[in-house]
Structures are given as C-alpha cells and as structure tokens.
PDB file of N, CA, C and O in Angstrom, chain B, residues numbered from 101:
ATOM      1  N   MET B 101       0.818  -1.160  -0.010  1.00  0.00           N
ATOM      2  CA  MET B 101      -0.093  -0.021   0.021  1.00  0.00           C
ATOM      3  C   MET B 101       0.936   1.315   0.002  1.00  0.00           C
ATOM      4  O   MET B 101       2.065   1.295   0.492  1.00  0.00           O
ATOM      5  N   HIS B 102       0.451   2.235  -0.524  1.00  0.00           N
ATOM      6  CA  HIS B 102       1.208   3.528  -0.771  1.00  0.00           C
ATOM      7  C   HIS B 102       0.771   4.460   0.346  1.00  0.00           C
ATOM      8  O   HIS B 102      -0.429   4.612   0.574  1.00  0.00           O
ATOM      9  N   THR B 103       1.632   5.040   0.995  1.00  0.00           N
ATOM     10  CA  THR B 103       1.375   6.093   1.960  1.00  0.00           C
ATOM     11  C   THR B 103       1.849   7.328   1.182  1.00  0.00           C
ATOM     12  O   THR B 103       2.618   7.250   0.224  1.00  0.00           O
ATOM     13  N   PHE B 104       1.301   8.551   1.692  1.00  0.00           N
ATOM     14  CA  PHE B 104       1.486   9.962   1.106  1.00  0.00           C
ATOM     15  C   PHE B 104       2.136  10.731   2.275  1.00  0.00           C
ATOM     16  O   PHE B 104       1.708  10.710   3.429  1.00  0.00           O
ATOM     17  N   LYS B 105       3.300  11.462   1.814  1.00  0.00           N
ATOM     18  CA  LYS B 105       3.950  12.364   2.746  1.00  0.00           C
ATOM     19  C   LYS B 105       3.267  13.664   2.486  1.00  0.00           C
ATOM     20  O   LYS B 105       3.731  14.382   1.599  1.00  0.00           O
ATOM     21  N   LEU B 106       2.292  14.023   3.112  1.00  0.00           N
ATOM     22  CA  LEU B 106       1.545  15.374   2.908  1.00  0.00           C
ATOM     23  C   LEU B 106       1.739  16.250   4.176  1.00  0.00           C
ATOM     24  O   LEU B 106       1.187  16.079   5.263  1.00  0.00           O
ATOM     25  N   LYS B 107       2.654  17.253   3.825  1.00  0.00           N
ATOM     26  CA  LYS B 107       2.998  18.157   5.156  1.00  0.00           C
ATOM     27  C   LYS B 107       1.653  18.756   5.538  1.00  0.00           C
ATOM     28  O   LYS B 107       1.437  18.849   6.747  1.00  0.00           O
ATOM     29  N   TYR B 108       0.736  19.168   4.711  1.00  0.00           N
ATOM     30  CA  TYR B 108      -0.252  19.979   5.170  1.00  0.00           C
ATOM     31  C   TYR B 108      -1.763  19.252   5.180  1.00  0.00           C
ATOM     32  O   TYR B 108      -2.827  19.869   5.131  1.00  0.00           O
ATOM     33  N   ILE B 109      -1.630  17.994   5.246  1.00  0.00           N
ATOM     34  CA  ILE B 109      -2.917  17.259   5.329  1.00  0.00           C
ATOM     35  C   ILE B 109      -3.821  17.613   6.656  1.00  0.00           C
ATOM     36  O   ILE B 109      -5.043  17.766   6.656  1.00  0.00           O
ATOM     37  N   GLY B 110      -2.944  17.707   7.783  1.00  0.00           N
ATOM     38  CA  GLY B 110      -3.531  18.060   8.910  1.00  0.00           C
ATOM     39  C   GLY B 110      -4.420  19.267   8.988  1.00  0.00           C
ATOM     40  O   GLY B 110      -5.528  19.274   9.524  1.00  0.00           O
ATOM     41  N   VAL B 111      -3.756  20.430   8.324  1.00  0.00           N
ATOM     42  CA  VAL B 111      -4.392  21.682   8.333  1.00  0.00           C
ATOM     43  C   VAL B 111      -5.663  21.660   7.566  1.00  0.00           C
ATOM     44  O   VAL B 111      -6.697  22.204   7.951  1.00  0.00           O
ATOM     45  N   THR B 112      -5.518  20.958   6.389  1.00  0.00           N
ATOM     46  CA  THR B 112      -6.662  20.813   5.438  1.00  0.00           C
ATOM     47  C   THR B 112      -7.774  19.891   5.959  1.00  0.00           C
ATOM     48  O   THR B 112      -8.943  20.217   5.754  1.00  0.00           O
ATOM     49  N   LEU B 113      -7.513  18.880   6.551  1.00  0.00           N
ATOM     50  CA  LEU B 113      -8.339  17.975   7.072  1.00  0.00           C
ATOM     51  C   LEU B 113      -9.214  18.595   8.252  1.00  0.00           C
ATOM     52  O   LEU B 113     -10.428  18.397   8.317  1.00  0.00           O
ATOM     53  N   LYS B 114      -8.483  19.387   9.214  1.00  0.00           N
ATOM     54  CA  LYS B 114      -9.209  20.078  10.237  1.00  0.00           C
ATOM     55  C   LYS B 114     -10.046  21.185   9.697  1.00  0.00           C
ATOM     56  O   LYS B 114     -11.173  21.412  10.138  1.00  0.00           O
ATOM     57  N   ARG B 115      -9.494  21.871   8.744  1.00  0.00           N
ATOM     58  CA  ARG B 115     -10.252  22.989   8.167  1.00  0.00           C
ATOM     59  C   ARG B 115     -11.494  22.516   7.641  1.00  0.00           C
ATOM     60  O   ARG B 115     -12.550  23.065   7.958  1.00  0.00           O
ATOM     61  N   TRP B 116     -11.449  21.490   6.822  1.00  0.00           N
ATOM     62  CA  TRP B 116     -12.839  21.042   6.085  1.00  0.00           C
ATOM     63  C   TRP B 116     -13.662  20.382   7.103  1.00  0.00           C
ATOM     64  O   TRP B 116     -14.886  20.470   7.010  1.00  0.00           O
ATOM     65  N   ARG B 117     -13.080  19.680   8.136  1.00  0.00           N
ATOM     66  CA  ARG B 117     -13.883  19.028   9.097  1.00  0.00           C
ATOM     67  C   ARG B 117     -14.747  20.023   9.894  1.00  0.00           C
ATOM     68  O   ARG B 117     -15.897  19.774  10.256  1.00  0.00           O
ATOM     69  N   LYS B 118     -14.070  21.207  10.140  1.00  0.00           N
ATOM     70  CA  LYS B 118     -14.868  22.323  10.666  1.00  0.00           C
ATOM     71  C   LYS B 118     -15.826  22.987   9.785  1.00  0.00           C
ATOM     72  O   LYS B 118     -16.927  23.339  10.208  1.00  0.00           O
ATOM     73  N   ILE B 119     -15.468  23.167   8.620  1.00  0.00           N
ATOM     74  CA  ILE B 119     -16.414  23.733   7.516  1.00  0.00           C
ATOM     75  C   ILE B 119     -17.648  22.969   7.465  1.00  0.00           C
ATOM     76  O   ILE B 119     -18.721  23.546   7.295  1.00  0.00           O
ATOM     77  N   LYS B 120     -17.552  21.458   7.629  1.00  0.00           N
ATOM     78  CA  LYS B 120     -18.672  20.557   7.413  1.00  0.00           C
ATOM     79  C   LYS B 120     -19.390  20.449   8.950  1.00  0.00           C
ATOM     80  O   LYS B 120     -20.321  19.677   9.183  1.00  0.00           O
ATOM     81  N   LEU B 121     -18.860  21.256   9.841  1.00  0.00           N
ATOM     82  CA  LEU B 121     -19.547  21.206  11.217  1.00  0.00           C
ATOM     83  C   LEU B 121     -19.387  19.826  11.919  1.00  0.00           C
ATOM     84  O   LEU B 121     -20.240  19.476  12.734  1.00  0.00           O
ATOM     85  N   LEU B 122     -18.211  18.950  11.600  1.00  0.00           N
ATOM     86  CA  LEU B 122     -18.056  17.623  12.172  1.00  0.00           C
ATOM     87  C   LEU B 122     -17.169  17.670  13.396  1.00  0.00           C
ATOM     88  O   LEU B 122     -16.241  18.476  13.463  1.00  0.00           O
ATOM     89  N   SER B 123     -17.421  16.886  14.285  1.00  0.00           N
ATOM     90  CA  SER B 123     -16.487  16.655  15.384  1.00  0.00           C
ATOM     91  C   SER B 123     -15.462  15.444  14.799  1.00  0.00           C
ATOM     92  O   SER B 123     -15.710  14.737  13.822  1.00  0.00           O
ATOM     93  N   GLN B 124     -14.406  15.389  15.528  1.00  0.00           N
ATOM     94  CA  GLN B 124     -13.483  14.162  15.034  1.00  0.00           C
ATOM     95  C   GLN B 124     -14.147  12.819  15.201  1.00  0.00           C
ATOM     96  O   GLN B 124     -13.782  11.875  14.500  1.00  0.00           O
ATOM     97  N   GLU B 125     -15.067  12.693  16.061  1.00  0.00           N
ATOM     98  CA  GLU B 125     -15.859  11.547  16.250  1.00  0.00           C
ATOM     99  C   GLU B 125     -16.836  11.253  15.057  1.00  0.00           C
ATOM    100  O   GLU B 125     -16.978  10.142  14.544  1.00  0.00           O
ATOM    101  N   ASP B 126     -17.521  12.458  14.667  1.00  0.00           N
ATOM    102  CA  ASP B 126     -18.390  12.382  13.498  1.00  0.00           C
ATOM    103  C   ASP B 126     -17.732  12.034  12.250  1.00  0.00           C
ATOM    104  O   ASP B 126     -18.238  11.224  11.474  1.00  0.00           O
ATOM    105  N   LEU B 127     -16.524  12.668  12.006  1.00  0.00           N
ATOM    106  CA  LEU B 127     -15.685  12.343  10.813  1.00  0.00           C
ATOM    107  C   LEU B 127     -15.263  11.012  10.861  1.00  0.00           C
ATOM    108  O   LEU B 127     -15.291  10.347   9.826  1.00  0.00           O
ATOM    109  N   ALA B 128     -14.853  10.499  11.971  1.00  0.00           N
ATOM    110  CA  ALA B 128     -14.471   9.028  12.102  1.00  0.00           C
ATOM    111  C   ALA B 128     -15.505   8.175  11.754  1.00  0.00           C
ATOM    112  O   ALA B 128     -15.231   7.201  11.053  1.00  0.00           O
ATOM    113  N   TRP B 129     -16.718   8.377  12.140  1.00  0.00           N
ATOM    114  CA  TRP B 129     -17.906   7.460  11.874  1.00  0.00           C
ATOM    115  C   TRP B 129     -18.160   7.605  10.473  1.00  0.00           C
ATOM    116  O   TRP B 129     -18.245   6.523   9.891  1.00  0.00           O
ATOM    117  N   GLU B 130     -18.319   8.715   9.696  1.00  0.00           N
ATOM    118  CA  GLU B 130     -18.535   8.960   8.387  1.00  0.00           C
ATOM    119  C   GLU B 130     -17.545   8.300   7.585  1.00  0.00           C
ATOM    120  O   GLU B 130     -17.942   7.723   6.572  1.00  0.00           O
ATOM    121  N   SER B 131     -16.344   8.286   7.860  1.00  0.00           N
ATOM    122  CA  SER B 131     -15.235   7.901   7.061  1.00  0.00           C
ATOM    123  C   SER B 131     -14.773   6.334   7.324  1.00  0.00           C
ATOM    124  O   SER B 131     -13.960   5.775   6.588  1.00  0.00           O
ATOM    125  N   GLY B 132     -15.394   5.689   8.473  1.00  0.00           N
ATOM    126  CA  GLY B 132     -15.085   4.366   8.755  1.00  0.00           C
ATOM    127  C   GLY B 132     -13.637   4.288   9.373  1.00  0.00           C
ATOM    128  O   GLY B 132     -13.009   3.230   9.353  1.00  0.00           O
ATOM    129  N   LEU B 133     -13.134   5.435   9.917  1.00  0.00           N
ATOM    130  CA  LEU B 133     -11.742   5.257  10.533  1.00  0.00           C
ATOM    131  C   LEU B 133     -12.106   5.550  12.033  1.00  0.00           C
ATOM    132  O   LEU B 133     -13.220   5.908  12.417  1.00  0.00           O
ATOM    133  N   ASP B 134     -10.966   5.340  12.852  1.00  0.00           N
ATOM    134  CA  ASP B 134     -11.296   5.741  14.307  1.00  0.00           C
ATOM    135  C   ASP B 134     -10.784   7.104  14.555  1.00  0.00           C
ATOM    136  O   ASP B 134      -9.971   7.703  13.851  1.00  0.00           O
ATOM    137  N   THR B 135     -11.366   7.536  15.661  1.00  0.00           N
ATOM    138  CA  THR B 135     -11.072   8.926  16.129  1.00  0.00           C
ATOM    139  C   THR B 135      -9.535   9.260  16.438  1.00  0.00           C
ATOM    140  O   THR B 135      -9.086  10.388  16.237  1.00  0.00           O
ATOM    141  N   LYS B 136      -8.719   8.156  16.963  1.00  0.00           N
ATOM    142  CA  LYS B 136      -7.401   8.419  17.176  1.00  0.00           C
ATOM    143  C   LYS B 136      -6.600   8.563  15.701  1.00  0.00           C
ATOM    144  O   LYS B 136      -5.542   9.187  15.613  1.00  0.00           O
ATOM    145  N   THR B 137      -7.198   7.952  14.639  1.00  0.00           N
ATOM    146  CA  THR B 137      -6.501   8.167  13.384  1.00  0.00           C
ATOM    147  C   THR B 137      -6.831   9.673  12.898  1.00  0.00           C
ATOM    148  O   THR B 137      -5.961  10.361  12.366  1.00  0.00           O
ATOM    149  N   ILE B 138      -8.031  10.096  13.098  1.00  0.00           N
ATOM    150  CA  ILE B 138      -8.275  11.567  12.645  1.00  0.00           C
ATOM    151  C   ILE B 138      -7.325  12.479  13.411  1.00  0.00           C
ATOM    152  O   ILE B 138      -6.614  13.305  12.837  1.00  0.00           O
ATOM    153  N   SER B 139      -7.340  12.299  14.729  1.00  0.00           N
ATOM    154  CA  SER B 139      -6.494  13.104  15.550  1.00  0.00           C
ATOM    155  C   SER B 139      -4.921  13.147  15.121  1.00  0.00           C
ATOM    156  O   SER B 139      -4.256  14.180  15.034  1.00  0.00           O
ATOM    157  N   LEU B 140      -4.435  11.759  14.859  1.00  0.00           N
ATOM    158  CA  LEU B 140      -3.118  11.804  14.487  1.00  0.00           C
ATOM    159  C   LEU B 140      -2.828  12.447  13.095  1.00  0.00           C
ATOM    160  O   LEU B 140      -1.740  12.973  12.856  1.00  0.00           O
ATOM    161  N   LEU B 141      -3.811  12.388  12.216  1.00  0.00           N
ATOM    162  CA  LEU B 141      -3.748  12.849  10.850  1.00  0.00           C
ATOM    163  C   LEU B 141      -3.641  14.438  10.862  1.00  0.00           C
ATOM    164  O   LEU B 141      -2.823  15.094  10.218  1.00  0.00           O
ATOM    165  N   GLU B 142      -4.656  14.949  11.745  1.00  0.00           N
ATOM    166  CA  GLU B 142      -4.802  16.320  11.958  1.00  0.00           C
ATOM    167  C   GLU B 142      -3.615  17.091  12.642  1.00  0.00           C
ATOM    168  O   GLU B 142      -3.428  18.298  12.482  1.00  0.00           O
ATOM    169  N   ASN B 143      -2.845  16.287  13.406  1.00  0.00           N
ATOM    170  CA  ASN B 143      -1.746  16.850  13.871  1.00  0.00           C
ATOM    171  C   ASN B 143      -0.315  16.375  13.229  1.00  0.00           C
ATOM    172  O   ASN B 143       0.775  16.476  13.792  1.00  0.00           O
ATOM    173  N   ASP B 144      -0.526  15.909  12.104  1.00  0.00           N
ATOM    174  CA  ASP B 144       0.644  15.504  11.229  1.00  0.00           C
ATOM    175  C   ASP B 144       1.517  14.479  11.877  1.00  0.00           C
ATOM    176  O   ASP B 144       2.741  14.518  11.750  1.00  0.00           O
ATOM    177  N   GLN B 145       0.857  13.501  12.615  1.00  0.00           N
ATOM    178  CA  GLN B 145       1.710  12.557  13.273  1.00  0.00           C
ATOM    179  C   GLN B 145       1.577  11.043  12.566  1.00  0.00           C
ATOM    180  O   GLN B 145       2.099   9.997  12.951  1.00  0.00           O
ATOM    181  N   GLN B 146       0.777  11.250  11.497  1.00  0.00           N
ATOM    182  CA  GLN B 146       0.565   9.908  10.711  1.00  0.00           C
ATOM    183  C   GLN B 146       0.402  10.277   9.272  1.00  0.00           C
ATOM    184  O   GLN B 146      -0.281  11.249   8.950  1.00  0.00           O
ATOM    185  N   GLU B 147       1.061   9.466   8.336  1.00  0.00           N
ATOM    186  CA  GLU B 147       0.961   9.577   6.989  1.00  0.00           C
ATOM    187  C   GLU B 147      -0.166   8.689   6.507  1.00  0.00           C
ATOM    188  O   GLU B 147      -0.285   7.523   6.881  1.00  0.00           O
ATOM    189  N   PRO B 148      -1.016   9.310   5.633  1.00  0.00           N
ATOM    190  CA  PRO B 148      -2.284   8.441   5.289  1.00  0.00           C
ATOM    191  C   PRO B 148      -1.996   7.549   4.107  1.00  0.00           C
ATOM    192  O   PRO B 148      -1.162   7.858   3.255  1.00  0.00           O
ATOM    193  N   LEU B 149      -2.660   6.503   4.074  1.00  0.00           N
ATOM    194  CA  LEU B 149      -2.767   5.578   2.891  1.00  0.00           C
ATOM    195  C   LEU B 149      -3.664   6.372   2.008  1.00  0.00           C
ATOM    196  O   LEU B 149      -4.375   7.303   2.389  1.00  0.00           O
ATOM    197  N   PHE B 150      -3.558   5.886   0.705  1.00  0.00           N
ATOM    198  CA  PHE B 150      -4.460   6.633  -0.308  1.00  0.00           C
ATOM    199  C   PHE B 150      -5.870   6.136   0.025  1.00  0.00           C
ATOM    200  O   PHE B 150      -6.785   6.942  -0.146  1.00  0.00           O
ATOM    201  N   SER B 151      -6.145   4.975   0.456  1.00  0.00           N
ATOM    202  CA  SER B 151      -7.462   4.565   0.798  1.00  0.00           C
ATOM    203  C   SER B 151      -8.102   5.406   1.975  1.00  0.00           C
ATOM    204  O   SER B 151      -9.315   5.602   2.044  1.00  0.00           O
ATOM    205  N   THR B 152      -7.145   5.912   2.938  1.00  0.00           N
ATOM    206  CA  THR B 152      -7.671   6.781   3.960  1.00  0.00           C
ATOM    207  C   THR B 152      -8.020   8.024   3.381  1.00  0.00           C
ATOM    208  O   THR B 152      -9.034   8.587   3.792  1.00  0.00           O
ATOM    209  N   ILE B 153      -7.215   8.628   2.335  1.00  0.00           N
ATOM    210  CA  ILE B 153      -7.511   9.864   1.751  1.00  0.00           C
ATOM    211  C   ILE B 153      -8.773   9.782   1.058  1.00  0.00           C
ATOM    212  O   ILE B 153      -9.455  10.806   1.091  1.00  0.00           O
ATOM    213  N   SER B 154      -9.243   8.760   0.422  1.00  0.00           N
ATOM    214  CA  SER B 154     -10.359   8.469  -0.297  1.00  0.00           C
ATOM    215  C   SER B 154     -11.549   8.498   0.615  1.00  0.00           C
ATOM    216  O   SER B 154     -12.575   9.107   0.313  1.00  0.00           O
ATOM    217  N   SER B 155     -11.384   7.760   1.856  1.00  0.00           N
ATOM    218  CA  SER B 155     -12.416   7.662   2.741  1.00  0.00           C
ATOM    219  C   SER B 155     -12.697   8.888   3.475  1.00  0.00           C
ATOM    220  O   SER B 155     -13.833   9.105   3.897  1.00  0.00           O
ATOM    221  N   LEU B 156     -11.693   9.741   3.664  1.00  0.00           N
ATOM    222  CA  LEU B 156     -11.817  11.044   4.350  1.00  0.00           C
ATOM    223  C   LEU B 156     -12.556  11.971   3.425  1.00  0.00           C
ATOM    224  O   LEU B 156     -13.531  12.619   3.808  1.00  0.00           O
ATOM    225  N   ALA B 157     -12.056  12.028   2.141  1.00  0.00           N
ATOM    226  CA  ALA B 157     -12.581  12.851   0.989  1.00  0.00           C
ATOM    227  C   ALA B 157     -14.187  12.561   0.832  1.00  0.00           C
ATOM    228  O   ALA B 157     -14.991  13.486   0.723  1.00  0.00           O
ATOM    229  N   ALA B 158     -14.533  11.317   0.831  1.00  0.00           N
ATOM    230  CA  ALA B 158     -15.925  10.999   0.592  1.00  0.00           C
ATOM    231  C   ALA B 158     -16.751  11.391   1.828  1.00  0.00           C
ATOM    232  O   ALA B 158     -17.913  11.773   1.689  1.00  0.00           O
ATOM    233  N   ALA B 159     -16.176  11.303   3.016  1.00  0.00           N
ATOM    234  CA  ALA B 159     -16.920  11.712   4.157  1.00  0.00           C
ATOM    235  C   ALA B 159     -17.101  13.208   4.368  1.00  0.00           C
ATOM    236  O   ALA B 159     -17.947  13.679   5.129  1.00  0.00           O
ATOM    237  N   LEU B 160     -16.194  13.965   3.598  1.00  0.00           N
ATOM    238  CA  LEU B 160     -16.249  15.415   3.575  1.00  0.00           C
ATOM    239  C   LEU B 160     -17.138  15.745   2.335  1.00  0.00           C
ATOM    240  O   LEU B 160     -17.281  16.946   2.107  1.00  0.00           O
ATOM    241  N   GLY B 161     -17.716  14.924   1.558  1.00  0.00           N
ATOM    242  CA  GLY B 161     -18.359  15.337   0.444  1.00  0.00           C
ATOM    243  C   GLY B 161     -17.682  15.710  -0.892  1.00  0.00           C
ATOM    244  O   GLY B 161     -18.239  16.416  -1.733  1.00  0.00           O
ATOM    245  N   MET B 162     -16.412  15.177  -1.038  1.00  0.00           N
ATOM    246  CA  MET B 162     -15.620  15.327  -2.210  1.00  0.00           C
ATOM    247  C   MET B 162     -14.889  14.094  -2.498  1.00  0.00           C
ATOM    248  O   MET B 162     -14.859  13.150  -1.709  1.00  0.00           O
ATOM    249  N   ASN B 163     -14.193  14.107  -3.840  1.00  0.00           N
ATOM    250  CA  ASN B 163     -13.412  12.970  -4.149  1.00  0.00           C
ATOM    251  C   ASN B 163     -12.012  13.180  -3.769  1.00  0.00           C
ATOM    252  O   ASN B 163     -11.661  14.290  -3.369  1.00  0.00           O
ATOM    253  N   ALA B 164     -11.111  12.122  -3.869  1.00  0.00           N
ATOM    254  CA  ALA B 164      -9.786  12.075  -3.554  1.00  0.00           C
ATOM    255  C   ALA B 164      -9.027  13.197  -4.161  1.00  0.00           C
ATOM    256  O   ALA B 164      -8.191  13.817  -3.504  1.00  0.00           O
ATOM    257  N   SER B 165      -9.297  13.470  -5.393  1.00  0.00           N
ATOM    258  CA  SER B 165      -8.616  14.439  -6.239  1.00  0.00           C
ATOM    259  C   SER B 165      -8.944  15.869  -5.781  1.00  0.00           C
ATOM    260  O   SER B 165      -8.102  16.766  -5.744  1.00  0.00           O
ATOM    261  N   GLU B 166     -10.038  15.990  -5.488  1.00  0.00           N
ATOM    262  CA  GLU B 166     -10.616  17.455  -4.940  1.00  0.00           C
ATOM    263  C   GLU B 166      -9.763  17.623  -3.669  1.00  0.00           C
ATOM    264  O   GLU B 166      -9.093  18.646  -3.532  1.00  0.00           O
ATOM    265  N   PHE B 167      -9.763  16.670  -2.748  1.00  0.00           N
ATOM    266  CA  PHE B 167      -9.134  16.762  -1.488  1.00  0.00           C
ATOM    267  C   PHE B 167      -7.744  16.950  -1.620  1.00  0.00           C
ATOM    268  O   PHE B 167      -7.198  17.736  -0.846  1.00  0.00           O
ATOM    269  N   MET B 168      -7.029  16.311  -2.542  1.00  0.00           N
ATOM    270  CA  MET B 168      -5.636  16.545  -2.728  1.00  0.00           C
ATOM    271  C   MET B 168      -5.262  17.983  -3.225  1.00  0.00           C
ATOM    272  O   MET B 168      -4.230  18.564  -2.887  1.00  0.00           O
ATOM    273  N   LYS B 169      -6.222  18.497  -4.071  1.00  0.00           N
ATOM    274  CA  LYS B 169      -6.106  19.927  -4.466  1.00  0.00           C
ATOM    275  C   LYS B 169      -6.209  20.814  -3.386  1.00  0.00           C
ATOM    276  O   LYS B 169      -5.493  21.814  -3.338  1.00  0.00           O
ATOM    277  N   GLU B 170      -7.095  20.526  -2.440  1.00  0.00           N
ATOM    278  CA  GLU B 170      -7.229  21.448  -1.297  1.00  0.00           C
ATOM    279  C   GLU B 170      -5.988  21.432  -0.506  1.00  0.00           C
ATOM    280  O   GLU B 170      -5.554  22.473  -0.012  1.00  0.00           O
ATOM    281  N   ILE B 171      -5.366  20.236  -0.356  1.00  0.00           N
ATOM    282  CA  ILE B 171      -4.103  20.128   0.510  1.00  0.00           C
ATOM    283  C   ILE B 171      -3.027  20.906  -0.189  1.00  0.00           C
ATOM    284  O   ILE B 171      -2.213  21.513   0.507  1.00  0.00           O
ATOM    285  N   GLU B 172      -2.941  20.950  -1.551  1.00  0.00           N
ATOM    286  CA  GLU B 172      -1.910  21.702  -2.220  1.00  0.00           C
ATOM    287  C   GLU B 172      -2.256  23.039  -2.099  1.00  0.00           C
ATOM    288  O   GLU B 172      -1.308  23.811  -1.956  1.00  0.00           O
ATOM    289  N   ARG B 173      -3.526  23.572  -2.122  1.00  0.00           N
ATOM    290  CA  ARG B 173      -3.680  24.965  -1.836  1.00  0.00           C
ATOM    291  C   ARG B 173      -3.298  25.574  -0.502  1.00  0.00           C
ATOM    292  O   ARG B 173      -2.839  26.708  -0.361  1.00  0.00           O
ATOM    293  N   ASP B 174      -3.549  24.655   0.509  1.00  0.00           N
ATOM    294  CA  ASP B 174      -3.140  24.956   1.910  1.00  0.00           C
ATOM    295  C   ASP B 174      -1.577  25.009   1.966  1.00  0.00           C
ATOM    296  O   ASP B 174      -1.025  25.889   2.626  1.00  0.00           O
ATOM    297  N   ALA B 175      -0.918  24.140   1.329  1.00  0.00           N
ATOM    298  CA  ALA B 175       0.461  24.165   1.347  1.00  0.00           C
ATOM    299  C   ALA B 175       1.126  25.438   0.675  1.00  0.00           C
ATOM    300  O   ALA B 175       2.155  25.970   1.091  1.00  0.00           O
ATOM    301  N   GLU B 176       0.314  25.891  -0.537  1.00  0.00           N
ATOM    302  CA  GLU B 176       0.883  26.986  -1.159  1.00  0.00           C
ATOM    303  C   GLU B 176       0.608  28.203  -0.239  1.00  0.00           C
ATOM    304  O   GLU B 176       1.493  29.054  -0.150  1.00  0.00           O
ATOM    305  N   ARG B 177      -0.511  28.349   0.430  1.00  0.00           N
ATOM    306  CA  ARG B 177      -0.757  29.488   1.370  1.00  0.00           C
ATOM    307  C   ARG B 177       0.294  29.488   2.334  1.00  0.00           C
ATOM    308  O   ARG B 177       0.857  30.553   2.584  1.00  0.00           O
ATOM    309  N   ALA B 178       0.664  28.336   2.962  1.00  0.00           N
ATOM    310  CA  ALA B 178       1.629  28.228   3.993  1.00  0.00           C
ATOM    311  C   ALA B 178       3.069  28.758   3.401  1.00  0.00           C
ATOM    312  O   ALA B 178       3.754  29.488   4.117  1.00  0.00           O
ATOM    313  N   ARG B 179       3.493  28.412   2.174  1.00  0.00           N
ATOM    314  CA  ARG B 179       4.655  28.659   1.721  1.00  0.00           C
ATOM    315  C   ARG B 179       4.732  30.167   1.515  1.00  0.00           C
ATOM    316  O   ARG B 179       5.729  30.836   1.787  1.00  0.00           O
ATOM    317  N   ILE B 180       3.505  30.680   0.972  1.00  0.00           N
ATOM    318  CA  ILE B 180       3.625  32.282   0.878  1.00  0.00           C
ATOM    319  C   ILE B 180       3.609  32.900   2.250  1.00  0.00           C
ATOM    320  O   ILE B 180       4.385  33.840   2.421  1.00  0.00           O
ATOM    321  N   ARG B 181       2.906  32.552   3.178  1.00  0.00           N
ATOM    322  CA  ARG B 181       3.089  33.035   4.647  1.00  0.00           C
ATOM    323  C   ARG B 181       4.386  32.916   5.246  1.00  0.00           C
ATOM    324  O   ARG B 181       4.755  33.744   6.080  1.00  0.00           O
ATOM    325  N   GLU B 182       5.201  31.834   4.845  1.00  0.00           N
ATOM    326  CA  GLU B 182       6.521  31.733   5.404  1.00  0.00           C
ATOM    327  C   GLU B 182       7.515  32.724   4.862  1.00  0.00           C
ATOM    328  O   GLU B 182       8.432  33.204   5.528  1.00  0.00           O
ATOM    329  N   LYS B 183       7.259  32.994   3.585  1.00  0.00           N
ATOM    330  CA  LYS B 183       7.987  34.046   2.847  1.00  0.00           C
ATOM    331  C   LYS B 183       7.760  35.403   3.330  1.00  0.00           C
ATOM    332  O   LYS B 183       8.682  36.214   3.422  1.00  0.00           O
ATOM    333  N   ASN B 184       6.516  35.677   3.649  1.00  0.00           N
ATOM    334  CA  ASN B 184       5.987  37.015   4.150  1.00  0.00           C
ATOM    335  C   ASN B 184       4.801  36.805   5.304  1.00  0.00           C
ATOM    336  O   ASN B 184       3.590  36.684   5.117  1.00  0.00           O
ATOM    337  N   PRO B 185       5.500  36.802   6.484  1.00  0.00           N
ATOM    338  CA  PRO B 185       4.600  36.595   7.563  1.00  0.00           C
ATOM    339  C   PRO B 185       3.519  37.614   7.679  1.00  0.00           C
ATOM    340  O   PRO B 185       2.508  37.275   8.293  1.00  0.00           O
ATOM    341  N   HIS B 186       3.587  38.832   7.170  1.00  0.00           N
ATOM    342  CA  HIS B 186       2.527  39.692   7.351  1.00  0.00           C
ATOM    343  C   HIS B 186       1.307  39.438   6.533  1.00  0.00           C
ATOM    344  O   HIS B 186       0.325  40.174   6.640  1.00  0.00           O
ATOM    345  N   TRP B 187       1.335  38.463   5.753  1.00  0.00           N
ATOM    346  CA  TRP B 187       0.335  38.006   4.714  1.00  0.00           C
ATOM    347  C   TRP B 187      -0.418  36.917   5.575  1.00  0.00           C
ATOM    348  O   TRP B 187      -0.264  35.717   5.349  1.00  0.00           O
ATOM    349  N   LEU B 188      -1.211  37.379   6.538  1.00  0.00           N
ATOM    350  CA  LEU B 188      -1.856  36.361   7.309  1.00  0.00           C
ATOM    351  C   LEU B 188      -2.986  35.490   6.692  1.00  0.00           C
ATOM    352  O   LEU B 188      -3.139  34.314   7.021  1.00  0.00           O
ATOM    353  N   ASN B 189      -3.714  36.079   5.846  1.00  0.00           N
ATOM    354  CA  ASN B 189      -4.883  35.469   5.290  1.00  0.00           C
ATOM    355  C   ASN B 189      -4.714  35.526   3.652  1.00  0.00           C
ATOM    356  O   ASN B 189      -5.426  36.240   2.945  1.00  0.00           O
ATOM    357  N   VAL B 190      -3.848  34.817   3.236  1.00  0.00           N
ATOM    358  CA  VAL B 190      -3.637  34.757   1.731  1.00  0.00           C
ATOM    359  C   VAL B 190      -4.838  34.132   1.251  1.00  0.00           C
ATOM    360  O   VAL B 190      -5.259  33.102   1.778  1.00  0.00           O
ATOM    361  N   GLN B 191      -5.521  34.790   0.107  1.00  0.00           N
ATOM    362  CA  GLN B 191      -6.580  34.172  -0.587  1.00  0.00           C
ATOM    363  C   GLN B 191      -6.054  33.696  -1.878  1.00  0.00           C
ATOM    364  O   GLN B 191      -5.183  34.304  -2.500  1.00  0.00           O
ATOM    365  N   MET B 192      -6.631  32.536  -2.291  1.00  0.00           N
ATOM    366  CA  MET B 192      -6.131  31.875  -3.541  1.00  0.00           C
ATOM    367  C   MET B 192      -7.413  31.432  -4.229  1.00  0.00           C
ATOM    368  O   MET B 192      -8.391  31.022  -3.604  1.00  0.00           O
ATOM    369  N   GLU B 193      -7.359  31.528  -5.428  1.00  0.00           N
ATOM    370  CA  GLU B 193      -8.547  30.927  -6.189  1.00  0.00           C
ATOM    371  C   GLU B 193      -8.246  29.454  -6.512  1.00  0.00           C
ATOM    372  O   GLU B 193      -9.071  28.775  -7.124  1.00  0.00           O
TER     373      GLU B 193
END
C-alpha cells in the first residue's frame, strides 16, 4: 500500500472538518476510521494511505482528487506566509 507524505494534510483535514461542522468523532464515523487516526492525521503525526484519503474525502463530500487539490492550496498558502509573515490571510482561487 502506498502512503503519502503530505505536510499539510492536518491543516486541510481540520479546516474541512470544521467547515462541515463535524467533530472528530463524526468524521471518524462517516469515514469508517477511528477517532485516534483522525487526531493523528490532523496533528501531522501519521501519514495517510491513499484509501484513507479517499475515505476522508468521501466523508467530507468530495473525491480524493478534490481533497488533494485542497491540500496543495493550503501548502501554497503556507509557503507564501513563510516568505511574508505579514500576509496572514492569503486568498487563493
């Protein structure tokens, strides 16, 4: 099985979980994962399998490709903020 080294999966996962008004327990239930896995992923302490990404994406109402794009957007925002810390809320299309 293939794991993904995604530095910003935790930020993206937590952001989308909150957008969807889900607790970690709710997301665990909807995705078929356990709460500990959700917590580890949100805190960047575990690298996800592709099947995990797919399950999370489906629970958040998107497909894996859309979720991966969201992760890339969050990574780009973080890179911009690292270069210019005064840009606290970088908006990207």
